[in-house]
N, C-alpha and C positions, 0 to 999 in steps of 0.2 A: 394397631388399628384398623378397623376390620371395612369393608367396601363400602356397607351403609353409614358409620361413623364418619367416613372420610368424604363421602358424597354431602352428608349433612353438615360436615365442618366448611368444605367450597362453598357449598350453597350460601352458609351462614355469611361467610367473607363477603362472596359477594354481594349480597344483600346490603350488607352492611357498608361496602364501597361506595355501593350506588345512593345510599341514604346519606353518606357524607357529602358525596356530591351534588346531590340535590339541597339537602338541609341550609338554609340561610341564616346564620347565627341573628343577624337581627329580627327578620321574624319568630323564630324560636324564642326570642325576648320579651318580644310583644306578647307572644301567646304566654307565656308564662307570668307577665304583669296582668294581663285579664284574667288567668286561672286565680291567680293572688286575689285580685277582685271580687272575683265571682264568690271566694270563699269569705271575704268582710262580709258582704251583701246577702250571703247566706247567715255569717252570725247576727248581723244585723234585723233580719226577718225573724230568727231566731229570739233576739232579744226583745224583739215588739212584742213574740207572742208569749211570751213569759210573763210582759208588764201586763200587757191585756189578762192573762189568766191570774194574775198577783190583785187586779184593780178586781174581777167579778169576783176573786174571794172576798175581798175588804170590802163589798157592796152587800152579798151575803152577812158579813158578820156583822156590819151596820143594821141589818134587818132582823138578824137576831137578837141586837141587843136592844133592841128596841121591843123586841117581843118578849122581852126577860122582864123590861121596866113593865110591858102589858100585862105581865102574870104578875109581876108585885101587886099592881093596881087590882089586880081581880082579885088577888090572896085579901088585901085588905079589905074590899066590897065585901066579900063572902061572910068574913070575920064578923064586921060589922051588922050583918044580917043573921048571924049565929048560924053560918052555913060553913061549918068545918070542914064537911064535906067536901065541898067545892074550894075554899082556900086549899087542902090538901092538892087536888088535882091540879089547882093553879100554880102550887110551888112544885110540884110533879114537875111539870111543863117545864117550869124555870129552870127546872135542873137539868131536864135534858137540852136546851137552848144553850146552857153553861157549858155544857159537855161538848156541844156542837163548835160552841166560839171557840175554846179551847184549842179543839182539833185544827180549825182553821186557823189558828194563828201559826199554830207550828207549820201548819202548811205555806201559810204566807212569809213565816219567819224562813224556811228554806227557798223559797221561791225568792225573796229577798238575796239571800247568800249566792244561790245560783245567777241572780242577775248580776252581782257585784262581783262575780268571778266573768262573767262574758264581757261586762263594761273594762275590765280589768283586758281580758283578750283582747276585745275589739282595737283598744286604744293601742296595747302592742302589735298586734295585725296593723293597723294602720303606720304605725312607726316605719315597721318595717317594709308595707308596699310602700312608704316614703321612700326609705332608704334603695331600697331596689329600682326604684325609678329613679331617681339620681344616677345609680350605678348604671342602670340600663340606658338610660339617654347618652352616659359616658363613651360606655363599650361599642352603642352604636354611633357614634361619633369618630372613634379610634377605629373602627370597622371599616366605614365607609371612606376614611381618609386612606387607611390602608390598600382597599381597594382601587380607589385614585390612582392611587400611587403606583401600584400593581400593574393595571391596566397602561397605563403612561409608558412604565418599565416597559412593557411587553410591545407597547407600539413601538419604541424608540428603537429598542432590540430587534424587534422582528420575531419573537419566539412565542409570540400568541395565538389562541386558535383564528382569529381572524385574520392576522397577517399571516398566519401560515397558509391558510387557502389562498390569499391574495398572491401568495407567492407561488403556490400551484397553479393557479388562475395563468399569470404569467410566463411560468414553463410552458404549459400545455400552449397556450396563445403563440409562443416564440414555435414551439416543434411545428404548429400547424404551420406557422409563417414558412418555416424551411422546406416542409414538405410540400407545399403548396408552388414555394419558388423553385424547387427543384424540378416539381413535375412540369411546370411552365417552360424551363429551360430545356427540359428534356425533349417534349413537345417541338418547342420552336428550331431544335436542333435535327429531329427526324424529318420536321418542314421543310427544313433546308436542304436535307440529302435526299428528299425525293420519296422517303417514306412514307411520308402520310401525304395524299393529292388534295388541291385545296378543293372543298365541293362547289365553289362558288366561282373560279376559274375555268377557263379552258384549256390552260396551257398545260404539258405535260413537262415530267421531269428535263426531257430534251429539249424542249422550247426554253425552260429555264437557262439551260447550261449554254444553250446558244446566246440566250440572252445578255447571259455573264461575260461570254467571249465578245460578243460586240460590244459591251459596255467596259471589257479590257481593253480592247483596242481604241476606243476613243480617246481613253485616258492618257493610253501612250503618244497618241496622236495629239494632243494638247500639251504633253508634257516635252515634244519634239520641239513643237512650236514655243513654249516657253522657254528652251536651251537656245534656241537660234536666238530668240529676242535678247535675251539674257547674255550672249555672246556677243553682239551688237554694240550693245550699251558699255559692255565692258571695255571694246576698243573705242570708243567716243569720248570715255571719260580719260583713258591712256593719253589720246593727243590733246586733251585739251589740258591734261597736269605737266607735259613737254613744253607746249606753248608758252606758260604759266611761268615756268620753270626758265627758260629762254628770256622771259620779258624782263624777269626779276636779275637776269644776269647783266643783259644790256641796263638795266636802270643803274644798276650796280657800280660799273664801268665809267660811266658817263659823271656819276658825284665823284669817282676817284682821280679821274682827268679836271675835274673843277675846281677839288682841293688841291691838287699841284698845282695848279695855275696860279691861285691865289700866295701860295707859298713862293711861288718865283716872283711875283709882283714885290711880295714884301722884303724879299732877299735885295732885290736889286735898288728898292728904295735906301733899304740902310747903306749900301755900296756908295751909293749918290752924296 
């Protein structure tokens, strides 16, 4: 295959691919239906013209037939007047009119045959158009249903062009957000380390470090205070627990002595 042949083949294949993607079957079916209807209209117009031509010939034939009758009457009148020459001339004209009538009848017969053929073709074309219309509507309904099902399936699976665009938009948004978050974190880190000076503040890096030292000392002082308070609270809690235990012990011993005294009294009563 030569270079030009290959280039032509590639161009035709690409053009055919573009046509396939651009073609809408429903529009193609509608266009074909309209073309068939236009053909039917052409047949109807041709049939109407043919009938009109036949009607003109029939009118001319009727006129010639009237002329034949007129020439017959002329010939009779001429013979009554002993004008054989005029009678001959009238009969000659009559024969000419008869020849014209015969020719017109042949034309009318041919037109009638053509009219009959056109009427049959018109009827066949109408039936064909009606069958095509029914099939067209069925195919359009099937195509639209399949197209809707495909769109729903693509939307659910995420393989459609629109869903792919949405997915790419989400990826770009995530990448942009990650980039902005990383940049903000880097700026905060550099600012904390004193690399970037705050243009709206009079403090420099040394002032900020001194402030951090003072804050640390204040935190440690508060922690020491909390530790001292916590130690006192623990001692107070232990003392209270010890007193409660001793009180419980005292209460238990008194109860035991009382029960023993009751047992002695019961024993003395039984002995008496």
